[in-house]
C-alpha positions as CSV (number, residue, x, y, z in Angstrom):
1,M,-14.9,-67.2,32.3
2,R,-18.3,-65.9,31.8
3,L,-16.5,-62.2,32.3
4,I,-14.5,-62.9,29.9
5,W,-17.3,-64.0,27.7
6,A,-19.1,-61.4,28.8
7,V,-16.4,-59.1,27.3
8,L,-15.8,-61.1,24.5
9,A,-20.0,-60.7,23.1
10,V,-19.1,-56.7,24.3
11,W,-16.6,-56.5,22.0
12,A,-18.0,-58.4,19.2
13,I,-21.3,-56.0,19.4
14,F,-19.5,-52.6,20.0
15,G,-15.6,-53.2,18.7
16,F,-15.9,-55.0,15.7
17,A,-19.7,-53.6,14.5
18,H,-18.5,-49.7,15.2
19,A,-15.5,-47.1,13.8
20,D,-14.1,-44.2,15.0
21,V,-16.6,-41.6,13.9
22,R,-16.8,-38.2,15.1
23,L,-19.9,-35.5,14.6
24,D,-19.7,-32.0,15.3
25,M,-22.7,-29.7,15.0
26,T,-23.7,-26.0,15.6
27,Y,-26.4,-25.1,18.2
28,L,-27.8,-21.5,16.1
29,L,-29.5,-18.7,18.1
30,V,-31.0,-16.1,16.4
31,E,-31.4,-13.6,19.4
32,Q,-35.0,-12.1,19.5
33,P,-36.3,-8.5,21.5
34,Q,-37.8,-8.8,24.6
35,P,-41.1,-6.9,24.7
36,P,-41.5,-5.5,28.2
37,T,-44.0,-7.2,30.6
38,L,-45.5,-6.5,33.5
39,S,-43.6,-8.3,35.9
40,G,-39.4,-9.1,36.2
41,L,-40.0,-12.0,38.2
42,D,-39.1,-14.8,35.4
43,P,-35.8,-13.6,34.6
44,L,-34.6,-15.7,31.0
45,P,-31.0,-17.0,31.7
46,D,-28.8,-16.3,29.0
47,T,-27.8,-19.7,28.0
48,L,-31.7,-20.7,27.9
49,G,-31.3,-23.7,25.5
50,I,-27.7,-24.1,25.1
51,D,-27.1,-25.6,28.0
52,G,-29.8,-27.9,26.8
53,A,-27.7,-29.1,23.9
54,H,-24.6,-29.6,26.2
55,A,-26.8,-31.9,28.5
56,G,-27.2,-34.1,25.6
57,L,-23.9,-33.3,23.8
58,Q,-22.5,-35.1,27.5
59,D,-24.8,-37.9,27.1
60,N,-23.9,-38.3,23.2
61,I,-20.2,-38.6,25.0
62,T,-20.6,-40.7,27.1
63,T,-22.7,-42.9,24.9
64,G,-19.8,-42.9,21.9
65,R,-16.9,-43.5,24.2
66,F,-17.5,-46.9,24.5
67,L,-18.4,-46.8,20.3
68,G,-15.2,-44.9,19.1
69,H,-17.8,-41.9,18.3
70,N,-16.6,-38.3,19.1
71,Y,-18.7,-35.3,19.4
72,G,-18.4,-31.5,19.4
73,L,-20.9,-28.8,19.5
74,D,-20.6,-25.4,18.6
75,V,-23.0,-22.4,19.6
76,V,-23.3,-19.4,17.2
77,R,-25.4,-16.5,18.3
78,V,-26.7,-13.8,15.9
79,P,-27.6,-10.5,17.9
80,V,-30.7,-9.0,17.8
81,G,-30.9,-7.1,14.1
82,G,-27.9,-9.3,12.9
83,D,-28.1,-10.9,9.8
84,A,-29.1,-15.0,10.6
85,V,-29.1,-15.9,7.3
86,A,-25.7,-15.6,6.8
87,A,-24.4,-16.6,9.6
88,A,-26.5,-19.9,9.0
89,Q,-24.8,-19.6,5.4
90,A,-21.4,-20.0,6.8
91,V,-22.1,-22.7,9.9
92,L,-23.3,-25.3,6.4
93,G,-20.1,-24.7,5.4
94,T,-18.9,-26.6,7.9
95,T,-21.2,-28.9,9.3
96,Q,-24.5,-30.0,8.2
97,I,-26.3,-30.9,11.4
98,V,-27.7,-27.6,13.2
99,V,-29.8,-27.4,16.2
100,M,-32.0,-24.0,15.3
101,D,-33.0,-21.8,17.6
102,A,-35.2,-18.4,15.8
103,P,-38.8,-17.6,15.2
104,A,-40.2,-19.3,12.1
105,D,-39.7,-17.0,9.4
106,I,-35.8,-16.9,10.1
107,L,-35.9,-21.0,10.1
108,L,-37.8,-21.0,6.8
109,Q,-35.3,-18.8,4.5
110,I,-31.9,-21.2,6.3
111,A,-33.9,-24.4,5.1
112,D,-34.5,-22.9,2.3
113,L,-30.8,-22.2,1.2
114,P,-29.1,-23.9,-1.7
115,D,-26.3,-25.3,1.0
116,A,-29.3,-26.4,3.3
117,R,-31.0,-28.9,1.0
118,G,-28.9,-32.5,2.4
119,A,-29.2,-30.6,6.2
120,V,-30.7,-31.5,9.1
121,L,-32.1,-28.5,10.5
122,L,-33.5,-29.4,14.2
123,N,-35.9,-26.9,15.6
124,V,-36.3,-26.4,19.2
125,A,-37.9,-23.0,18.8
126,A,-40.6,-22.6,17.1
127,E,-44.0,-23.9,17.7
128,D,-45.9,-22.8,15.0
129,V,-48.4,-25.4,13.4
130,A,-47.7,-24.0,10.2
131,L,-44.1,-25.3,9.7
132,R,-45.9,-28.6,11.0
133,A,-48.1,-28.0,8.0
134,E,-48.1,-26.1,4.9
135,N,-44.7,-24.2,5.5
136,C,-43.5,-27.6,7.0
137,R,-39.1,-28.7,5.0
138,A,-37.8,-32.2,5.1
139,N,-34.7,-30.2,6.0
140,I,-36.8,-29.8,9.4
141,L,-37.5,-31.7,12.2
142,H,-39.1,-30.4,15.1
143,T,-37.8,-31.4,18.7
144,V,-40.6,-29.4,20.3
145,P,-44.1,-29.4,20.6
146,S,-46.3,-27.6,18.0
147,V,-48.2,-25.6,19.9
148,A,-51.6,-27.4,18.9
149,M,-49.5,-30.5,20.9
150,R,-50.4,-28.5,24.2
151,T,-53.6,-26.8,23.6
152,D,-54.8,-30.4,22.7
153,A,-53.3,-32.3,25.7
154,L,-55.3,-29.4,28.3
155,A,-58.4,-29.7,25.9
156,Q,-57.9,-34.0,26.5
157,F,-57.8,-32.8,30.4
158,F,-61.5,-30.4,30.1
159,V,-62.8,-33.3,28.7
160,K,-61.6,-35.9,31.2
161,K,-62.9,-33.4,33.8
162,R,-65.8,-32.9,31.6
163,W,-65.3,-29.2,32.5
164,D,-67.7,-28.1,28.7
165,D,-68.2,-24.6,30.0
166,L,-65.1,-22.3,29.4
167,V,-64.6,-19.0,29.2
168,M,-60.7,-17.5,27.8
169,I,-59.2,-14.2,27.5
170,V,-56.2,-13.3,25.1
171,G,-54.0,-11.0,24.7
172,E,-52.5,-8.6,22.4
173,H,-49.3,-10.1,21.2
174,P,-49.2,-12.4,18.5
175,G,-48.4,-15.9,20.7
176,D,-51.3,-15.0,22.8
177,V,-52.9,-14.9,19.5
178,A,-51.0,-18.3,17.9
179,Y,-52.1,-19.4,21.6
180,A,-55.6,-18.9,21.2
181,D,-56.9,-19.8,17.7
182,A,-54.9,-23.4,18.4
183,M,-57.1,-23.9,21.6
184,L,-60.3,-22.9,19.4
185,R,-59.1,-25.7,17.1
186,S,-58.6,-28.2,20.1
187,L,-61.8,-27.6,21.4
188,Q,-63.8,-27.9,18.4
189,K,-61.1,-30.8,18.0
190,F,-62.5,-32.7,21.0
191,G,-65.7,-31.7,20.8
192,L,-65.9,-28.3,23.4
193,K,-66.9,-24.7,22.6
194,L,-66.1,-21.5,24.0
195,S,-69.1,-20.0,25.8
196,G,-67.3,-16.2,25.9
197,Q,-63.8,-15.0,24.9
198,K,-62.4,-11.3,26.0
199,T,-59.3,-9.7,24.7
200,W,-57.0,-7.9,27.5
201,A,-56.0,-4.7,26.2
202,F,-54.8,-3.1,30.1
203,D,-52.0,-0.6,30.1
204,A,-52.0,-0.1,33.7
205,D,-49.6,-1.9,36.8
206,M,-52.0,-4.9,37.5
207,R,-49.2,-5.4,40.7
208,R,-51.0,-2.4,42.3
209,N,-54.8,-2.9,40.2
210,A,-55.4,-6.6,39.8
211,A,-57.7,-7.3,42.6
212,Q,-60.1,-4.2,41.8
213,E,-59.7,-4.6,38.0
214,V,-60.3,-8.7,37.3
215,P,-63.2,-8.8,39.4
216,L,-64.7,-6.3,36.9
217,F,-63.1,-7.7,33.7
218,T,-64.5,-11.0,34.5
219,Q,-67.9,-10.3,36.0
220,D,-69.6,-10.6,32.6
221,F,-68.4,-14.0,31.7
222,G,-71.2,-15.4,34.0
223,D,-71.0,-18.5,35.7
224,Y,-68.0,-21.5,33.9
225,N,-66.4,-24.1,34.5
226,A,-62.8,-23.3,34.0
227,L,-61.0,-19.6,32.1
228,I,-58.5,-20.4,29.5
229,V,-56.6,-17.8,29.5
230,A,-53.4,-17.0,26.7
231,D,-50.5,-15.1,27.7
232,E,-47.3,-16.6,26.2
233,L,-46.0,-13.7,26.8
234,G,-46.4,-14.3,30.3
235,D,-47.3,-10.2,30.9
236,F,-50.9,-10.4,32.5
237,G,-51.4,-14.0,33.2
238,R,-50.1,-14.9,36.8
239,Y,-53.0,-11.7,37.7
240,I,-56.2,-13.5,36.9
241,I,-55.5,-16.5,39.1
242,Y,-57.5,-15.8,41.9
243,N,-58.7,-12.7,41.0
244,T,-61.3,-13.7,39.2
245,W,-65.3,-12.4,40.0
246,Q,-66.2,-16.5,40.0
247,A,-63.4,-18.6,41.6
248,R,-63.2,-21.2,38.6
249,P,-60.0,-23.0,37.7
250,V,-57.5,-21.3,35.5
251,V,-55.3,-22.6,32.8
252,G,-54.0,-22.1,29.6
253,S,-50.7,-20.1,29.9
254,E,-51.1,-19.8,33.5
255,G,-52.6,-22.0,36.5
256,L,-52.5,-25.4,34.8
257,T,-50.2,-25.3,31.4
258,A,-49.2,-27.6,29.2
259,V,-45.6,-27.6,29.0
260,T,-42.7,-29.5,27.0
261,W,-41.2,-30.5,30.2
262,S,-41.1,-28.9,34.2
263,P,-38.8,-29.3,37.3
264,V,-42.0,-31.1,38.5
265,V,-41.8,-33.5,36.0
266,E,-39.9,-36.8,38.0
267,Q,-41.3,-40.0,37.3
268,W,-39.8,-42.3,34.4
269,G,-36.2,-41.4,35.5
270,A,-36.9,-37.9,34.9
271,A,-35.5,-37.3,38.0
272,Q,-32.0,-38.4,37.4
273,L,-31.8,-36.2,34.2
274,Q,-32.9,-32.9,36.3
275,S,-30.9,-33.9,39.4
276,R,-27.7,-34.1,36.3
277,F,-29.1,-30.4,34.6
278,T,-29.1,-28.4,38.1
279,D,-26.0,-30.0,38.9
280,E,-24.0,-28.9,35.6
281,F,-25.4,-25.7,35.4
282,R,-27.0,-24.5,38.3
283,R,-30.6,-24.0,37.1
284,S,-33.2,-26.4,36.9
285,M,-33.7,-27.6,33.0
286,A,-37.2,-25.3,31.4
287,Q,-38.8,-26.2,28.3
288,K,-36.1,-25.3,25.4
289,D,-33.4,-27.1,27.5
290,Y,-35.1,-30.1,27.1
291,A,-36.3,-29.6,23.2
292,A,-32.3,-28.3,22.6
293,W,-31.5,-32.0,24.9
294,A,-33.8,-34.2,22.8
295,A,-32.6,-32.9,19.3
296,V,-28.4,-33.3,20.5
297,R,-30.0,-36.6,21.6
298,A,-31.7,-37.6,18.4
299,V,-29.2,-37.1,16.7
300,G,-27.0,-38.9,18.7
301,E,-29.1,-42.2,19.0
302,A,-29.0,-42.6,15.6
303,V,-25.0,-42.1,15.1
304,T,-25.0,-45.3,17.5
305,R,-27.6,-47.2,15.4
306,T,-26.4,-46.2,11.7
307,N,-22.5,-45.8,13.1
308,S,-22.6,-43.2,10.5
309,N,-22.4,-39.1,10.5
310,D,-24.1,-38.3,6.7
311,P,-27.5,-36.7,7.3
312,A,-29.1,-38.2,4.5
313,T,-27.9,-41.3,6.7
314,L,-29.1,-39.8,10.5
315,R,-31.9,-37.9,8.7
316,S,-33.4,-41.4,7.1
317,Y,-32.7,-43.3,10.3
318,M,-34.2,-40.8,12.6
319,L,-37.8,-40.9,10.8
320,S,-37.7,-44.8,10.5
321,D,-39.9,-47.6,12.5
322,Q,-36.4,-48.1,14.1
323,F,-35.7,-44.8,15.9
324,E,-36.7,-44.9,19.6
325,L,-35.4,-42.0,22.0
326,A,-36.0,-42.3,25.6
327,G,-37.0,-39.1,26.2
328,F,-37.9,-39.4,30.5
329,K,-41.4,-39.1,29.7
330,G,-42.8,-43.0,29.9
331,R,-43.0,-43.4,26.6
332,P,-40.5,-43.8,23.6
333,L,-40.1,-40.6,21.8
334,T,-40.7,-41.0,17.6
335,F,-40.7,-38.6,14.7
336,R,-43.6,-38.4,12.2
337,T,-42.8,-39.0,9.0
338,W,-44.9,-36.3,7.3
339,N,-44.2,-33.6,8.8
340,G,-40.8,-34.3,11.3
341,Q,-42.8,-34.2,14.4
342,L,-41.3,-35.6,17.5
343,R,-43.5,-37.8,19.3
344,Q,-44.3,-36.8,23.0
345,P,-46.4,-36.9,25.7
346,I,-47.1,-33.1,26.6
347,P,-47.0,-32.5,30.9
348,L,-50.3,-30.7,32.4
349,V,-48.5,-28.8,35.5
350,H,-49.0,-26.7,38.1
351,P,-45.9,-24.8,39.3
352,R,-45.4,-27.2,42.6
353,A,-46.7,-30.7,41.1
354,L,-47.8,-32.5,37.4
355,V,-51.2,-33.0,37.4
356,A,-51.5,-35.8,35.3
357,Q,-49.6,-36.2,31.2
358,A,-51.3,-36.5,27.7
359,P,-52.3,-38.5,25.9
360,L,-54.7,-38.9,28.7
361,E,-56.1,-42.4,28.8
362,G,-59.9,-43.4,26.8
363,F,-57.9,-41.2,23.9
364,L,-56.9,-43.5,21.6
365,H,-56.0,-44.0,17.7
366,Q,-54.8,-46.0,15.2
367,R,-51.1,-45.8,15.3
368,T,-50.5,-44.3,19.0
369,E,-52.0,-42.1,20.9
370,L,-49.5,-40.0,20.7
371,D,-50.8,-38.5,17.7
372,T,-53.7,-37.6,19.1
373,L,-51.7,-35.1,20.4
374,G,-51.0,-32.2,17.5
375,L,-51.7,-32.3,13.4
376,D,-52.0,-36.0,13.1
377,Q,-51.5,-37.2,9.4
378,P,-55.1,-36.1,7.6
379,E,-55.0,-33.0,9.1
380,S,-51.9,-31.8,8.0
381,N,-51.2,-30.6,4.4
382,C,-47.6,-31.8,4.3
383,T,-46.2,-32.5,1.3
384,E,-42.4,-32.0,1.4
385,F,-42.1,-35.5,3.6
386,A,-44.2,-37.3,0.9
387,Q,-42.5,-41.0,1.6
């Protein structure tokens, strides 16, 4: 008898309250040329990000099966040098929910298309701070953390460790410079500063010369607590570790890193997500995979709660106080209403283990400690999201 009542209760909640709904999404990948690096040890999978989106799709389908909700996901690739705007125009003619794997400049061009005004574009690749500030768009939601969120996470760790004497090496790639700029802002935000900074401009083969060149390059830093490496391209940073003049920790783009996701994250149910992903795709879930998974899951969660496939309804719900996404990071994930950024903890890891997860204990905020990472509302001059 109890079983019968339980079934009736579930039917009352899901059967009568929900109707058949179908939502089709597109993953739009704008391929970029990859600059040469010193090492080929970390090849990028051809389906990076796409696999994460498909993992999120399967989770949506599993939930939707009980609710009469159906989901579809198309993948559109724009080759290097291709017309991304034209491809986006075609995509927007079929769906208004688009997972965007594109650099910031192309993302903005697409967001400004007339056909995109009512769309929901989910950014899973561009970490630029400006996209969450002066260049924000109301139709873009960000599931990838900004670079400022990652550098703030490390800065909190410096404060906890009392590492107040820091030096930094910066590469010449634009991504390296952007990371260094964000780090300088984070250090200032948390009352820290650099005592030295140098630009890495070597074109020699560090695989053979690191033991000779790096000690000399770092000798005039003197003593310090930790060396920050800004090498987002993954070019030279691996050769800095253990070759510095002073035996000190290396952090930043190498050594201790602040990441969106890592195979070493195993708590809070993450091991199950990692296992499902590895079983399905025969590799570890990478950072872009997680951002894409979160994007597709956020949409699925909104569909589940609103019983709607209307983009405006879904966006409104995702930006509301009712929205929460279980993201396997120990805290519910929510969107910031002032710039569309998904709040989320940031793991601090080395290749073999999770060291800590920001926000760290003691960093308080009147709204949520997660808002100590990245642009807080008073810091962001985004006006597109004004309520």
